[in-house]
C-alpha positions, 0 to 999 in steps of 0.5 A: 203453445208454451215458449218459456220453457228458455227464457225462465231460466235464462231471466232467473240467470240474470236476477242469479248474476247479478251480485256477480262483475259486471262482465257476467252480468252482460251476460246474463243480459244477451243470453237472455235477449237471445232467448227473447229473439229465440222465442220470437222466431219461434212465433212469440213475437206476437203477444210479447209485441202486445205486452210492449204497446200494452205497456204506460213505459211502452212510448215513455221509452221508445220516445227516450230512444228516438230521441237520441237518435234525434241527438245522434243525428243532428248534434256533433260527434265526439271520442265518447260518442260511441260508449254513451250510445251503446249505454244509452241504448243498453238502458232502454234496452233492458226497460223493454226486455223486463217491460217484455216478460210473461208474469210469471217469467218475470217471477223466475227472474226475481226468485234469481234474485232473492236468491242470491241476495239470501245467499250473498248476506250469509257470505258476508256476515261469513266473511265478517265472523267466522271468514270466507274465502275471497273470490274475484266472483264476490269479492266486491260484495265481500270489501267494499271496491268501486261502484261494483259494491256500490251495485251490490249495497244498493242492492242490498237496499233494495232486499233492506226494503223488501223485507222491511214490506213484507214485515208492515204487511204481516204485522200482527197474526191472527191474534193481533199479537207482532208476529214472530215472521215479520220481527225477522223480516224488520231484523232482516232490514237492519242487517241490510243497514249494518251492512251498508252503514259499515261492510259496504259503506254507502251513504245512497244506499243508507238514503234509499233504505231509509226513504223506501222505507218511509214511502212504503209506510206511507202506501200502506196506510195512506188511507188511514191518517191517524194510523200513519202518524203515529207509525211516523212518528216511530219510524223516526224516533227508531231512525234516530235511535239506531242510526243517526246516534251510530258514530259510523253514520253520523261522520259519513253525513257529517263529511258529506256536509264539510264535503259541499262547504269545503267546495262551495269555498272553492277547495278541489279534492276527491271527496264524494260531495265534493266532487258532485258539488262541482259535477251538478253545477256545471253540468247544470250550465251545460244545460242552460247552455245548449237546453233544448238538444243538449251537447251531442251524445258523447258531449259531456265527458268533452264539455267537463274537460273545459269547465270542470276542476283539472284535478277531477277531469278524468271522470266520465259520468255526472253521478246523476244520470237526469244531468247526464242526459241532460248536459248530451240530448238537452231538456227533452233528454231529461226530462224522457228518461225521468218521466220513465221512473216517475210512470213506473212509480204512478203505477205501483202509487196506484196499486193498493196491495203488497205487490203494488208497495214491492214495486214502490220502494224498488222503484223509490232505490232506483229513482234516489240512485239514479239522482246521486249517482249513475245508476243508470249510465255505468253499467256496473250499477246500471245492468243490475240494479235497473233489471232488479228494479224492472222486475219489479215493476213489471210483477206489479203491472195490471196483465195486459189483453189477452189476443184473440186467437188466430183464425184457421186457413179453413175459416 
């Protein structure tokens, strides 16, 4: 019996909601979870459970959740324990929900994302040219306002990387000429680069876009080394000419280097990379002090207040989710979280086709964002970006084995 009729639109709604405020993201997540529970109660649970068990991410995600509970049981508790436990489990359940989708349901979720991402590009262009009404629903898409804007810039990055992947795969037409559709795809990638450097400026997004596009080239031509070498040279020239020569890009990276140098000299400010310098240094020391089970769920904030500069005491996450897990759940927690993303990347790498390449690019964006920002721990980012990346990964995964039909009572 087909029971996806309520799951498909719920999955699509979450795809459509990813640029909206975090409250709408939560609504979409709970709606999909409710639909999955309903179809499970109606008899769909065996098929979905088999799909989850067959997924290579099943045991890493389960181990990550179980280890979180072990640390919760045996390590100290803090005022921040409840919120950190919630976010830790939200991360795991977001992954599990994407893994539980059928391929068709995942396609509906992806369609929702692509529709709203395209519409958001149009809204940004209109806002920056002839004007577009500013509403709270789209404020973080049109102007830079906190971490939700960083999330939206990263979602634009996924769109731009996907466009580049499509353009590279359809580079030439039947006559051997460069296809105009490929040029349009590359134009969209270039437009995304403008958005994340000029209008929603994010060094994380720009870095992720460059990494994803170059990695897509490697994925596509990995068996044609001479072609790959030529493509990488051309890509390097284009990056140097079109991106690095842009004054705003130069200023951002120069500012980042200056902030790191200042932090190394002992300066304390709320500059982006000054904050990261102290967070990464002090969080690494937390892990060294408690490498096995960390300081306990929610322990990062407590330790940060004791170790970090007083000017930066208000932060509640270290802008790196692997360090966050390492501080509160030890090296096992950090490695389990890292293994989930690496296994997903490996699955996409093994697929030498367009679907695998889409997933590879999306997972790389997720990995870069998680490494230099709280792209899972912060729900402003971790509800939308993680969901989209996992939907791409779900589509790149092989179909699970088909369960035999249950025997009838007469048999």
